[in-house]
N, C-alpha and C positions, 0 to 999 in steps of 0.2 A: 530296838537295841537289846531288850531283854531276851528276845528269841535268839538273837545272834550269840549273845554271851552264853546262853544255855547250850546252844549247839556246839560252841567252842569247848565248853566244859565237858560235854559228852564225848567229843572227839579226843580230848586230852585223856579222859578216863579210859576210853577204848584203847588208845595207844599204850597207856601204862599197863593195862591188863594183858595186852598182846606181848609186851616186852617182858612181863613177869615170868611166864613159863620159859622163855628163851634163856633168861639169866639163870633161872633155877636149873635148867638142863645143863648149862655151861658149868655151873658149880658142881652139879652131880658128876659130870665128866671128870673134873679135877679131883673130886673126892674119891672117885673110883681109882684114879691113878695113885693117889696117896695110900689108899687101902692096899692096892696091889704092891706098892713099894714096901709097905710094912710086911706083907706076906713073903716077899722076896728076901728081905733082910732077915727075918726070923728063920726062914728055911735054909738060906745059904750059910748063915753063921753057924747053924747046927749041923751042916753037912760035913761028915768026916772026910769027904774027898777034897774039900777046900778048907781044911782046918786052919791054915795060916791066916786066913782072912780076918779072923777075930783079933789076932795079935796086931795086925797092921792097923785096924780101925782104932785100937786102943791108943795108938800113937799118932793118929792122923789129925790133920787140920780140918778135914771135912770129908764128905762122901758124895758120890754121884750114884744114884740108883736108877737103873733102867729095867723095869719089870719085863719088857718085851722088846727085843731088838731084832727086827726081821730082816734077814738077808735072802735075796732071791735073785737068780740071774742066769743068763746063758749068753756068753760073749760080753754083753754089757751088763754089769752087775750094779745093783743099788742096795742101799740099806737105810734103815731109819727107825726111830723110836722116840717116845716121850720119856723125860727124865725128871727126877727131883734132885735138887742139890741142897745140902745142909752143911753148916759149919759146926765145928766143935771147939769150945773155948778151953782155957787152961784148967778149968775145974771139971771138965768132962761133960758139960751141959751142951745139948744139941739145939741148934736154932730151928725155927719153923722152916719148912721146905719152900724153896723157890722153884718155879717150873721152867724147864728148858726143853729144847728139842735137840736130838743128835742125828746127824745125817752123814752119809758117805756115798761116794760114787767111785767106781773103779772099773778098769777095763782089763780084759784078758779072758782066758778060758775058765769059765766059772759055771759049773753045773750043780744045781742043788738048791735046796731051800733050808734055811736054818732060823729057828726062833730061839733066841738066847736071852737068859737073864744075866745082867751084867752089873757088877758093883765096882766102882772105882774108888780106891782109897787115896785121898789127896794128902800127900805127906809134907808138903812145903808151903810156906807163905807165898812163894812165887807162883806155884800151881794154883792156889786158892785165889790169889789176886787176879790171875789171868782169867779165871772163870767168872769172877764177879764183875770185872771192869772191862772185859773185852769179849768178842766172839772168839772162842778158843778153838784152835786147830790142834788136835791131839798129836803129840809127837813132834810138833813144830814150835808152838808157843810154850809148851811145857813138855819136858821129857817124860816118856811113858814106858813102862815095862809090863810084860804080861806075867801074872802070877800063875800058880797052879790052877788048872781048869778041872771042871767036873767030869762026870761020867760021860762017855761017848766021844771024848776028844782026847787025843794024846797030848800030854803036857808035862812040864817039869818046872822046878822052882827057878825063878829068874835069877840071873847073875848080875843084873844091872842095878847094883847097889847105889843108892843115892838118887834114884829117879824121883821126879816130882809126883808122879801118879802111877799107881799099880792097879792093873785091871784083873779082875777075877770073874770068870764066866762059867755058866752052866748051860749046856745046850741039850736040845732034845732031838737033834738030827745031825746028819753029816753034811759038810759043806767044804768045797774046795775053792779057794780064792783069797782075796785080800782080807786082812784083819780089820779091827776097828781103828787101827793106826791111820791117821790122816783124816778121821771124821771131824766134822764141825759140831761144836756145842754152842748153841745160841739161846739166849733168854726167850722165853715165851711170854712176852710182856702182857698181852691181853689176858692170859690166864692168871698171871700174878695179880692184876688189878681186879679181876672178877672174884678171885678167891679171897682177897683181902679187901682192898679199897684203892681209890685213886692215890697215886704216888708210891705204890708198892713195887719199887725197883728191886733188883737183886741185892744191891748194897743196903737198901733200907730194911730188907727182910733178913739178910744173912749177917750183916755186920752191925748195923745200928739197932736191929731187932725192934723196930718201931711197929711191926705188925704181927698179929698172931691169929690163929683160927683153931678153935677147939677140935675141929675135925682131924687135925694133925697131931693131937696129943698122944694118940696111941703109937704112931710111928716114932715120935721122939722118945717115948717111954721105952719102947722095944730096943732102940739103939742104946739108950742109957743103961738098961738092965743087962743086955746081952754082951756088952763090951767092957763090963767092969772087970 
């Protein structure tokens, strides 16, 4: 019996050791996204080509940051990226980030590849609640308007006053086809649990603020400082 118990103990230890690197890698992936989101926020807020972004964020209920939204297609187009979502309270304090994915599929004549940095300023409680409590379809579950865009893309100030969400994008390439309009924003629950702990739902992170991770302190501080 002692030999069996020792064997089981060794097996359990081996499984724990094998799981450790996998969890560490997952957390590393999430932290990399948080760090890239911070770089996107700092860079875009200070970009004179999209100067209105800062003013929108000062009045926002929250923000969606997509450091890399890749669109590529020929006839059948697709797009996607990883996102962090954060809420802003009445005092201007930002919540820890919750992890989401954004995806889009579209049909038509679409030739090109585009990798964009995108920040959505969420201006209403309706927009924020739709993100937290549902899988959000942009432009359907919450109204969306496109703000000024960065270099390389022709754009103008939106006239859709009162929209729930305003999108600001900066791209490094040319693309002809559908916009982010119609894309799905869905919680990435496995990442939320790994980065925080069990029970870390978007509501628990963004509204109840029951979870935190020191790795996100820099992103929160950058938003707080840059949008004062």
